C-alpha positions, 0 to 999 in steps of 0.5 A, a space after each residue: 834870644 833866638 831859642 833854636 840856638 840855646 845851649 842846654 845842659 840836660 843833667 841826666 842826659 844819658 838816661 830814659 827820659 833825658 836822652 830822649 830830651 837830647 835826641 829832640 833838642 838835636 832835632 829842633 835844633 838846640 845845642 845841648 851838653 849832656 851831664 850825667 854820672 852813668 850810675 844808671 844811665 846808658 852811653 850807648 843812649 847818645 850814640 847815633 847821628 843825631 846826637 853824635 856831636 854833643 858833648 859829654 860831661 861825667 860828673 855826679 850832682 852830689 860832688 859840689 866841686 865837680 859840679 862848679 868845675 862843671 860851670 867854671 869851665 862851660 857857664 859860658 856856653 849855658 844858657 838854660 838847665 834842663 834837672 833829669 837827675 834823680 833815684 826814683 825808685 819809691 820802695 828804696 827812698 823808705 829803706 835808705 831816705 838819707 841817700 835818696 835826699 842827698 842825691 835828689 834834694 842835696 844834688 839840686 841844691 849844688 846844681 842850684 848853688 853853680 848856676 847862681 854863681 855862673 849867673 844862669 837862671 834858668 832851670 826846668 826840673 822833672 817833678 813827679 804827681 808823687 807830690 800829691 800823695 794820696 789824692 782826696 777823691 778820684 778826680 783828675 788833679 789840678 796843679 793847686 790840689 793838696 800836696 801830701 806825699 806819702 814817701 820820702 821821693 814824693 817828699 824830696 820833689 815837693 822840697 825842690 818845687 819849695 826851694 825853687 820858688 823861694 829861689 825866685 822870690 829872693 833872686 829872681 831865679 826862673 824856674 818850671 817844674 813839670 809833673 809827671 805822671 807816668 812816663 811811658 812808651 819809646 823813640 818811634 824807631 825803636 833806638 831809645 828807650 826804657 831800660 832801668 835796673 832794677 825796673 819798678 814801672 809796669 809796662 816795660 816789666 809787662 813786656 819783660 815779662 811777655 818776651 821771657 827776660 823777666 819773671 812774671 807780673 804781679 798785679 798788685 791788688 784788685 780790689 780797689 774802688 775802680 771799674 775792675 779792682 785795679 789801680 788806674 794810672 795816667 800814661 804820658 808818651 815819653 815824646 809828649 814829656 820832652 816837647 812839654 820842656 821845649 814849650 815850657 822853656 819858651 815860656 820861662 825865656 817869656 814869663 819870669 817866675 816859678 811855675 809848675 805843670 802837671 804833664 799826663 793825658 788826663 785819661 786812667 787805665 787800669 793795670 788790667 787794661 795795660 796787660 790786655 794792651 800788652 797782649 794785644 800788641 805783643 800777641 803773648 799771653 803775659 804770665 802774671 798773678 794777683 798779689 795784695 795791694 801795695 802799701 802806698 798805692 792809690 786808687 787812682 792818679 790822673 792828671 788835670 792838664 789843662 793848664 799845661 794846655 792852656 798856657 804852654 799850648 800842650 797837648 799829648 799826641 800820643 794818646 792811644 794806650 796801644 800805640 804807647 805800649 807798641 813803641 816799648 814794645 819795639 824797643 825791648 824786641 831789640 834792645 842794645 843796652 
């Protein structure tokens, strides 16, 4: 199969990472098809010359009939699926776990059922570092590190990973689970970026505070066992994540299995380091205060990405924190959705 002519169904293709993926698929000669319910996605993220011919299907993965209809009408034209749909607010997963599981686990089950009925057996799934829970040490996390999620969001992602392993063992269903660490940044030209409502991620909230379009930032704790007392996180640029999906697609076409890879830079940056980078990039003071620790936060969460490097040939290209923040800043300064 010629990879550059493959048709890829991108579930959640109007969202943050999904819209970047659609753009990259177009640039690389693939034929993406977007499926989205537009509850959090943005139609404007799919506009412009780069994506003007992409079919857009409005459907909700929680509706099994609608998902089956998508595959009945389009299954003949779909070679593989990339699955970005998810509720991803950890706090909300505690408040309403039933809705969270219905969306993230139940929706995925509906997708897998429809794929199997249509004879499509290749899926790339957006997983998360949240499957690891509280790391037992401060060392970078490898794929075989203990998985003990501490919130319904991480638990649901782990359940999908387990489901995909079982689907391969029973049906030969091929999958790749990509465990993202902290996705960040935006398209280099500032045309698409991160726009969640509500926003829970540090970098966009910091930039909104700097612009005055969002409230002052709260730093949750400065008494962690880290060099400056604030949490360390591994930030990986959204375009690097998308390149990993293309490499995972090639791997999936060549190697049967239920594969798992971490995606991160392998470097931990503290909240205060991110703040300094934000102030340097924007030339503005970022209003902020120090609050108490937030329940469920761990001191360090950093990826060991050696497996993705050795198996997929993936290496992050955007490793400078300032450059990652700067790309996000360009998007926020010209935000159109």
